[in-house]
C-alpha positions in Angstrom: 15.9 -29.7 -6.5 15.2 -26.3 -5.1 13.5 -25.5 -2.0 12.4 -21.9 -1.4 10.8 -20.4 1.7 9.9 -16.7 1.5 8.5 -14.4 4.0 7.7 -10.9 3.1 5.9 -8.0 4.8 3.0 -5.9 3.8 5.2 -2.8 3.0 6.6 -4.6 -0.1 3.2 -4.2 -2.0 3.3 -0.7 -3.4 3.7 -1.5 -6.9 7.2 -2.6 -7.0 6.8 -4.5 -10.4 10.0 -5.5 -12.1 8.2 -6.6 -15.1 5.0 -6.1 -17.1 2.2 -8.8 -17.1 2.6 -9.7 -20.8 3.7 -13.3 -20.8 0.9 -15.9 -21.6 1.8 -19.4 -20.9 0.8 -22.7 -19.1 -1.0 -23.2 -15.7 -0.3 -24.3 -12.3 -2.7 -26.5 -10.2 -3.6 -26.2 -6.6 -2.4 -29.6 -5.4 -3.1 -28.8 -1.8 -5.3 -26.4 0.1 -5.6 -26.3 4.0 -8.1 -23.6 5.1 -9.0 -20.8 2.9 -7.3 -18.8 0.2 -8.6 -16.3 -2.4 -7.6 -15.6 -5.8 -7.9 -12.4 -7.9 -7.8 -13.3 -11.6 -5.5 -11.2 -13.9 -6.7 -7.7 -14.6 -9.7 -8.1 -12.5 -10.6 -6.4 -9.2 -12.7 -9.1 -7.4 -11.4 -11.8 -5.2 -12.9 -15.4 -5.4 -12.4 -18.4 -3.1 -9.6 -20.8 -4.2 -10.4 -24.5 -4.1 -8.5 -27.6 -4.3 -7.5 -28.8 -7.9 -8.2 -25.2 -9.2 -5.9 -23.9 -12.0 -4.0 -20.4 -11.5 -2.3 -18.8 -14.4 -0.2 -15.9 -15.5 -1.3 -12.6 -13.8 -3.4 -14.2 -10.9 -2.8 -12.8 -7.4 -3.5 -15.4 -4.5 -3.7 -14.7 -0.8 -4.1 -17.3 2.1 -6.0 -16.5 5.2 -4.9 -17.1 8.9 -4.3 -20.9 9.5 -4.3 -21.8 5.8 -1.8 -23.1 3.3 -1.7 -23.7 -0.5 0.7 -25.8 -2.5 0.9 -25.2 -6.3 2.2 -28.0 -8.8 3.9 -26.6 -12.0 4.1 -28.3 -15.4 7.9 -28.7 -14.9 7.2 -30.8 -11.7 8.2 -28.1 -9.3 6.3 -27.4 -6.1 5.8 -24.0 -4.4 3.9 -23.9 -1.1 2.6 -20.7 0.7 2.1 -20.3 4.4 -0.8 -18.5 6.2 -1.2 -14.8 5.5 0.9 -15.0 2.3 0.1 -13.0 -0.8 1.8 -13.3 -4.2 1.4 -12.9 -8.0 2.3 -15.2 -10.7 4.2 -12.7 -13.1 5.4 -15.4 -15.7 4.5 -18.9 -16.3 6.1 -20.6 -19.5 7.2 -24.2 -19.5 8.4 -26.6 -22.3 9.1 -29.9 -20.7 10.4 -31.3 -24.0 13.1 -28.8 -24.4 13.4 -28.4 -20.6 13.0 -24.5 -20.9 10.8 -22.3 -18.5 10.4 -18.9 -17.6 8.6 -18.8 -14.3 8.6 -15.6 -12.1 6.4 -14.9 -8.9 6.1 -11.7 -6.9 5.9 -12.4 -3.1 4.0 -9.3 -1.5 3.8 -10.8 2.0 4.3 -13.9 4.0 6.5 -17.2 3.5 6.9 -19.5 0.6 8.8 -22.8 0.2 9.8 -24.2 -3.2 11.1 -27.4 -4.5 12.1 -26.8 -8.0 13.1 -29.5 -10.4 16.3 -29.0 -12.4 15.9 -28.1 -15.8 18.9 -27.8 -18.6 17.4 -25.7 -21.5 18.9 -22.7 -22.8 15.9 -20.7 -21.4 15.9 -21.5 -17.7 14.5 -18.9 -15.5 12.7 -19.6 -12.1 12.7 -16.5 -10.0 11.1 -15.2 -6.8 10.9 -11.6 -6.4 10.5 -9.7 -3.1 10.6 -5.9 -2.3 14.5 -6.1 -1.5 15.9 -9.2 -3.5 15.6 -11.7 -6.3 16.4 -15.4 -5.9 17.2 -17.2 -9.0 16.8 -20.8 -9.0 17.8 -23.6 -11.4 17.5 -26.7 -9.2 17.8 -26.6 -5.6 16.0 -26.2 -2.1 15.9 -22.9 -0.3 13.6 -20.5 1.6 13.2 -16.9 2.3 11.9 -14.7 5.2 11.3 -11.1 5.0 9.9 -8.6 7.7 9.7 -4.7 7.6 12.5 -4.2 10.2 15.0 -6.9 9.2 14.7 -7.3 5.5 15.1 -10.7 3.8 16.4 -13.6 5.0 17.4 -16.5 2.4 18.4 -19.9 3.5 19.7 -22.7 1.1 19.4 -26.4 1.7 20.5 -28.2 -1.4 22.5 -27.0 -4.5 23.0 -23.2 -4.7 21.1 -20.1 -5.7 21.9 -16.5 -7.2 20.6 -13.6 -5.1 20.6 -10.1 -6.3 18.7 -6.9 -5.3 15.3 -6.4 -6.7 14.6 -3.6 -9.3 12.0 -1.1 -8.1 9.6 0.3 -10.6 6.4 2.4 -10.4 3.0 0.8 -11.6 1.4 2.1 -14.5 -1.7 4.3 -13.9 -4.9 2.2 -13.7 -2.9 -1.1 -13.3 -4.6 -3.6 -11.3 -2.6 -3.4 -8.0 -1.0 -5.9 -5.9 -2.6 -6.6 -2.5 -1.6 -3.7 -0.2 -2.5 -0.8 -2.6 -4.6 1.9 -0.8 -8.3 1.3 -1.8 -10.5 4.0 -3.5 -9.4 4.0 -7.1 -9.6 1.7 -10.2 -7.6 -1.4 -9.7 -6.9 -1.0 -6.2 -7.7 -3.6 -3.5 -7.9 -3.8 0.2 -4.5 -5.2 1.5 -4.3 -8.5 3.1 -3.1 -8.8 6.7 0.7 -8.5 6.8 2.7 -11.4 7.9 4.8 -11.4 11.1 8.5 -11.4 11.7 10.3 -14.4 10.7 10.6 -17.0 13.3 14.4 -17.7 12.6 17.0 -15.7 14.1 19.8 -15.0 11.6 22.5 -15.1 14.2 26.0 -13.5 14.0 27.6 -13.0 10.7 30.5 -14.8 9.7 33.3 -14.4 7.1 32.2 -16.8 4.6 33.3 -15.6 1.2 30.6 -15.4 -1.3 30.9 -17.0 -4.7 31.0 -14.4 -7.6 28.7 -14.5 -10.6 29.1 -12.9 -13.9 28.1 -9.1 -13.7 28.6 -7.0 -10.8 31.8 -7.7 -8.8 32.2 -8.9 -5.3 31.2 -6.5 -2.6 32.9 -5.7 0.8 29.8 -6.0 2.9 26.6 -4.3 4.1 26.6 -0.4 3.8 29.0 -0.3 0.8 26.6 -1.2 -2.0 23.4 0.3 -3.4 20.4 -1.3 -5.3 21.5 -3.3 -8.4 25.2 -3.2 -7.5 25.5 -6.8 -6.0 25.2 -10.4 -6.7 25.8 -13.5 -4.4 26.0 -17.2 -4.8 24.5 -18.8 -1.7 25.3 -22.5 -1.4 23.8 -25.4 0.6 23.5 -24.7 4.2 24.3 -21.1 3.8 22.1 -18.0 4.4 22.2 -14.5 3.3 20.3 -11.4 4.6 19.3 -8.2 2.9 18.3 -5.1 4.6 15.0 -3.4 3.6 16.7 -0.9 1.5 18.5 -3.7 -0.4 21.9 -4.1 1.2 23.3 -7.7 1.7 25.3 -9.4 4.3 27.8 -12.0 3.3 26.7 -15.6 3.1 27.3 -17.6 6.2 26.6 -21.0 7.6 23.5 -22.0 9.4 22.6 -25.2 11.5 19.7 -27.5 11.4 19.0 -26.7 15.0 18.5 -22.9 14.6 16.4 -23.6 11.5 13.9 -26.2 13.0 10.3 -25.0 13.4 6.8 -26.3 12.4 6.9 -24.6 8.9 10.1 -26.2 8.0 9.2 -29.7 9.2 5.9 -29.6 7.5 7.8 -28.8 4.2 10.2 -31.4 4.5 7.5 -34.1 5.2 5.7 -32.9 2.1 8.8 -33.1 0.1 9.4 -36.8 1.2 5.8 -37.5 0.3 6.4 -35.9 -3.3 9.6 -38.0 -3.8 7.9 -41.4 -3.2 
């Protein structure tokens, strides 16, 4: 299983789209709603209230308000939860439970997310979370991510392992319905939601934990010596990695349960236990 928590700042909004919205697929269900959230359907400009048991699909953008949380249940059995003041878009949503193949991609614009991702074994097995500075690729594990404008991205893995690499940056096409955070006043542009605050977790001093390598770009020496699209790291259970806002990673290091404990983590762990019953 994969557990993902992601916190992203408002500066990540400005059209950094790594792929086009062209994949039509299955849907996800709002399995839990606390407080209020709004949804902007694909290729539309209006925002509508999101309700318990609503269905969201490819291309939809969702934002949670202060004091609110949303949990989505996907057709592969995975859960993703979003904390207050979080905004995200479903970029791709395809699942074939019989062949255990999927292509699920989400773009997190701001806030925090936690994912418990079910293991699949099919040839096509993509489950990816994009932020402004990093991409987390998941096959079946538990992890979370925080990002803020000054410190960048923090990824922590609880079970299994994930591959983390720097995010591509592309300019949105003219007239495209924008992500939350685009300046208002033109077609397809919306008023930005309130940015999320800084991560509650303190990354702590770095250690010399050596990263596992993945096919593709070779192992890097450390922050400041790589550029965008030049690095890939494996981050294993009870390890974390940080990525600067301009996409430079630190080496994975161990973290402790004590430094990681907060209300968001404890709430998600309890939800996971309920889901396993």
